C-alpha positions in Angstrom: 43.4 -15.9 2.8 40.1 -17.6 2.0 39.5 -18.2 -1.8 36.7 -16.5 -2.5 34.5 -16.5 -6.6 33.2 -13.3 -7.8 30.0 -13.5 -10.6 28.1 -10.5 -12.1 25.1 -12.1 -13.7 21.9 -10.9 -15.1 19.1 -11.3 -13.4 16.3 -13.6 -15.0 14.7 -16.2 -12.5 13.1 -13.8 -9.5 11.8 -17.2 -7.9 14.9 -18.8 -8.0 16.8 -15.7 -6.9 13.9 -14.9 -3.9 14.8 -18.5 -2.6 19.1 -18.0 -2.8 18.5 -14.5 -1.7 16.2 -16.4 1.5 18.1 -19.5 1.9 21.6 -16.9 2.6 19.4 -14.6 5.0 18.5 -17.0 7.2 22.2 -17.4 7.7 23.4 -14.3 8.2 20.2 -12.1 9.9 20.3 -9.1 8.2 18.8 -5.8 8.2 14.7 -5.9 7.3 16.7 -4.2 4.3 18.5 -6.7 2.8 15.6 -9.2 3.5 14.2 -11.1 0.2 10.8 -8.9 1.9 12.4 -5.8 0.7 14.7 -6.5 -2.3 11.5 -8.6 -3.8 9.1 -5.7 -3.8 12.0 -3.5 -5.2 12.7 -6.0 -7.6 9.4 -6.7 -8.9 8.9 -2.9 -9.4 12.0 -2.6 -11.8 11.6 -1.9 -15.3 14.6 -3.9 -16.8 16.8 -7.0 -14.5 19.5 -6.0 -12.5 23.0 -7.6 -12.1 23.4 -10.0 -9.2 26.5 -9.7 -8.0 27.4 -13.2 -6.1 30.4 -14.3 -3.6 31.1 -17.7 -2.9 33.4 -19.6 -0.8 35.7 -22.7 -2.0 32.5 -25.1 -2.0 30.4 -23.0 -4.1 27.9 -22.1 -1.2 26.9 -18.3 -1.1 28.7 -16.1 1.1 27.2 -12.9 -0.1 24.6 -10.9 -2.2 23.6 -8.2 -4.0 22.1 -6.1 -6.8 23.3 -3.7 -9.0 21.8 -1.5 -11.5 23.6 -0.1 -14.4 22.5 3.7 -15.4 24.1 6.8 -16.5 23.8 10.5 -14.7 25.1 14.0 -16.0 26.6 16.2 -14.3 27.8 19.4 -14.9 27.1 18.5 -18.3 29.5 15.5 -18.1 28.1 11.7 -19.0 29.2 9.5 -15.6 28.8 5.7 -16.1 27.6 4.2 -12.5 26.5 1.1 -11.0 23.8 1.8 -8.3 23.5 -0.9 -5.3 19.8 -1.9 -3.8 18.5 1.5 -6.1 18.3 3.2 -9.4 19.2 6.9 -9.6 15.2 7.7 -10.7 14.5 9.5 -8.3 10.7 8.9 -7.7 11.5 4.9 -7.2 14.4 6.1 -4.9 11.8 7.7 -2.8 11.3 4.9 -0.9 14.9 5.3 0.9 17.0 2.4 1.1 19.0 2.4 4.4 21.4 0.0 6.4 22.4 -1.1 2.6 25.2 -3.2 2.1 25.7 -6.4 0.5 24.2 -9.0 1.8 26.4 -11.2 4.2 27.5 -12.3 7.4 28.5 -9.9 10.1 32.7 -9.7 10.3 32.6 -10.6 6.4 31.8 -7.3 4.9 35.1 -6.2 4.6 36.0 -9.5 2.7 33.6 -9.5 0.8 33.1 -5.6 -0.5 37.2 -6.8 -1.6 36.0 -9.4 -3.4 32.7 -7.6 -5.0 35.3 -4.6 -5.9 38.2 -6.7 -8.0 35.3 -8.0 -10.3 33.6 -5.1 -10.5 37.4 -3.3 -11.6 38.0 -6.4 -13.7 34.8 -5.9 -15.5 34.8 -2.2 -16.1 32.6 0.0 -18.0 31.5 2.6 -15.0 32.5 5.5 -13.3 31.4 5.6 -10.4 29.6 3.2 -7.1 26.7 4.3 -5.8 25.4 3.1 -2.0 22.9 5.2 -0.8 22.2 4.7 3.3 24.7 3.2 4.4 25.8 3.3 7.9 29.0 4.2 9.4 30.5 0.8 10.1 29.5 0.1 5.5 31.1 3.2 5.4 34.4 2.9 7.2 34.7 -0.8 4.8 34.1 1.3 1.6 36.8 3.4 2.7 39.3 1.1 2.1 38.6 0.2 -1.0 41.7 2.4 -2.5 38.6 4.6 -4.2 38.2 8.0 -3.9 34.7 8.5 -1.4 32.3 11.4 -1.9 29.6 11.7 0.6 26.3 12.6 -2.0 24.1 13.5 1.7 24.4 12.3 5.2 22.2 12.3 8.0 22.1 10.8 11.9 20.0 8.7 13.9 18.4 7.8 16.5 17.1 4.7 18.3 15.9 3.6 21.4 17.4 0.7 23.4 14.1 -1.3 24.4 16.3 -4.1 26.2 18.3 -1.6 28.5 14.7 0.2 29.7 13.5 -3.4 30.3 16.4 -4.2 32.3 16.0 -1.4 34.6 12.3 -2.1 35.0 10.1 0.1 32.2 7.2 -1.2 31.2 5.2 1.3 30.1 5.4 5.2 27.9 5.2 7.1 31.8 7.9 5.0 32.8 9.9 6.2 29.3 9.2 9.4 29.6 11.1 9.9 33.0 13.9 8.4 30.8 14.0 11.2 29.1 14.9 15.0 29.0 12.8 17.6 31.4 11.3 19.2 27.9 10.2 16.3 26.6 9.0 14.3 29.7 7.2 16.7 30.8 5.4 17.0 27.1 4.5 13.7 26.5 2.4 13.8 30.3 0.6 16.8 30.0 -0.4 15.5 26.3 -1.3 12.2 27.5 -3.8 13.8 30.0 -5.0 16.1 28.0 -5.8 13.3 25.4 -7.2 11.1 28.2 -9.9 13.8 28.7 -11.5 13.0 24.7 -11.3 9.1 26.0 -9.2 5.8 26.3 -5.7 6.1 25.1 -4.9 3.6 23.0 -2.3 2.1 20.1 -4.1 -0.5 17.9 -3.1 -2.0 15.0 -4.8 -1.8 11.3 -5.3 -4.9 8.8 -7.0 -2.3 6.4 -3.8 -1.3 3.8 -6.2 1.2 2.1 -7.9 2.3 5.4 -4.3 2.8 6.9 -3.2 4.9 4.1 -6.0 6.7 3.4 -5.8 8.3 6.9 -2.0 8.5 7.3 -1.8 10.4 4.2 -4.4 13.1 4.7 -2.6 13.9 7.7 0.8 12.9 6.0 -0.1 15.2 2.9 -0.7 17.7 4.8 1.8 18.8 6.6 4.1 18.6 3.6 1.3 20.8 1.9 1.7 23.4 3.8 5.2 22.9 3.4 4.6 23.5 0.0 5.9 20.0 -1.6 4.2 16.7 -2.2 4.6 13.5 0.5 5.6 10.5 0.0 2.1 8.7 -0.1 1.7 11.0 -3.3 3.9 9.3 -5.1 2.6 6.3 -6.8 5.9 4.1 -7.4 6.2 4.8 -3.7 2.7 3.3 -2.6 2.9 0.4 -5.2 5.7 -0.4 -3.7 4.5 -0.5 -0.3 1.3 -2.1 -1.2 3.7 -5.2 -3.0 5.7 -5.3 0.5 2.9 -5.0 3.1 0.8 -7.8 1.1 3.7 -10.2 1.8 5.0 -8.8 5.0 1.8 -8.1 7.1 1.2 -12.2 7.3 5.0 -12.8 8.9 4.2 -9.9 11.2 7.7 -8.1 9.7 5.1 -4.8 9.1 3.1 -2.9 11.9 0.3 -0.3 10.9 -1.0 1.6 14.5 -3.1 3.7 15.1 -3.0 5.9 18.1 -6.4 8.1 19.4 -8.2 8.7 22.0 -11.8 8.5 22.8 -11.7 6.4 19.6 -10.2 9.7 17.4 -7.5 9.0 15.4 -4.4 11.4 16.1 -1.5 9.3 14.9 -0.4 6.8 12.3 3.3 4.9 11.9 3.9 2.6 9.9 7.1 0.4 10.9 8.5 -2.3 10.1 9.2 -5.0 12.7 12.2 -7.9 12.1 15.1 -9.7 14.0 14.4 -8.0 17.4 14.2 -4.3 16.0 11.3 -1.9 15.0 12.3 0.5 12.5 10.2 3.4 11.7 9.9 4.3 8.2 6.1 6.7 7.5 4.4 9.0 9.6 0.9 10.9 9.5 -0.1 12.8 12.5 -3.5 15.0 13.2 -2.9 19.0 13.4 -4.1 19.9 16.2 -5.0 23.8 17.7 -4.1 22.6 21.3 -0.2 23.1 20.9 0.1 21.7 24.2 -1.0 18.2 22.6 1.5 16.8 21.1 0.4 13.8 18.5 3.9 13.1 17.5 5.8 12.4 20.9 2.5 10.4 22.1 2.1 8.2 19.2 5.9 7.2 19.9 5.8 7.1 22.5 2.9 4.4 23.2 5.0 2.6 20.5 8.0 2.0 22.9 5.2 1.3 25.5 3.8 -1.7 22.9 7.1 -3.0 21.9 8.7 -2.9 25.7 5.8 -5.6 26.1 6.7 -7.5 22.6 10.0 -7.9 23.8 11.7 -6.5 20.9 14.7 -5.0 21.4 15.3 -1.7 19.8 13.1 0.7 18.6 14.9 2.9 15.5 14.2 5.5 14.5 16.5 5.4 11.6 18.0 8.8 9.7 16.7 12.1 10.1 17.7 15.5 11.8 14.2 15.6 13.4 15.1 17.3 16.7 12.0 14.8 18.2 14.4 11.7 17.3 17.6 13.0 19.4 14.6 13.8 21.7 13.0 10.3 21.9 16.1 8.1 21.5 20.3 8.1 21.8 22.7 8.4 19.5 23.3 6.0 16.2 25.1 5.6 13.6 25.1 8.1 10.4 23.8 7.2 7.6 25.4 8.6 4.6 24.8 8.3 0.1 28.5 7.3 -1.0 29.8 7.4 -4.6 33.0 5.6 -4.8 34.7 7.0 -7.8 37.4 5.8 -9.9 40.5 7.9 -11.4 38.7 8.0 -14.3 39.0 11.1 -17.5 35.7 12.1 -16.9 34.9 12.4 -13.6 39.1 14.2 -12.9 37.1 16.7 -15.1 34.7 16.8 -12.5 37.2 17.7 -10.1 38.7 20.3 -12.1 35.5 22.4 -12.7 33.9 21.8 -8.4 37.6 23.3 -7.9 36.6 26.4 -10.4 33.2 26.5 -8.8 34.7 26.5 -5.1 37.3 29.3 -5.5 34.9 31.6 -7.7 32.2 31.6 -4.6 35.4 32.8 -2.3 
């Protein structure tokens, strides 16, 4: 086995860590959520430094990096000590919702570095469970080999559009893409496009003014959630502060896009996407509520975005996690996205298991 050295050290120099992170990132090509663009924006909003986990090879070169936040969660009156990978345990802060979460490492190395990381965490002690939110199926499978009890705290499906496959069959526009979908979805998109065209030219344009874009997106995003009796993401000040930092860093490099779909100059759809390594990751939207239910602003906006990226050369349009029906209508099934708790066999969690079993029996 390749000898690995693993360290756990406080983060005290963000610029130095950024250089180190970007150097490894350039070698391993991670998901956007493990890029310094995301991680650096997240770190800048923390009120205390996390712990840096590093795995290095025999020559001292980084092969894996990760950031752990130590916190306490109270459940059933029990105090659970946690390490959390790339999130905080604070609902308002974690609303940014990391996905494809893992250690930053090369493809094919995930199992080896996670085992090395676990050995270091076990030797350090002082914790009961390790929380990895937003882990995709391959990472969950690796984590299942660490010898810890795994509890799935939350799980959802995902979906994506294979743009490379569409391009290979000669698909170049929204209509051609619609032709590959189920009959009902295809008909809804084509009919809505015709109806929107009656208002004037149907366009999808990039926006560059962050405040104007989120003012428009937020108006319609929040209207939808208010109708359901809750606040939407854009009403969360921590969420918006994070994205302002991220966009300021990422927009000049083309790593985010803010898209506005309109008909006759009137906006009906707003999409906020990440663009990284051939993948377009749909993250947030706002759609105008239409009186005519034949108008489908969401379906049309995404169809136009797929058309845009058929031309951009991107390989995948990723809807990411969420059980929304439109995602499976517009794409094919992707990996499950899971929030996982890896638990040590310690008294407090054994007590919780007993309490959980009693509650289950009482419900029967």
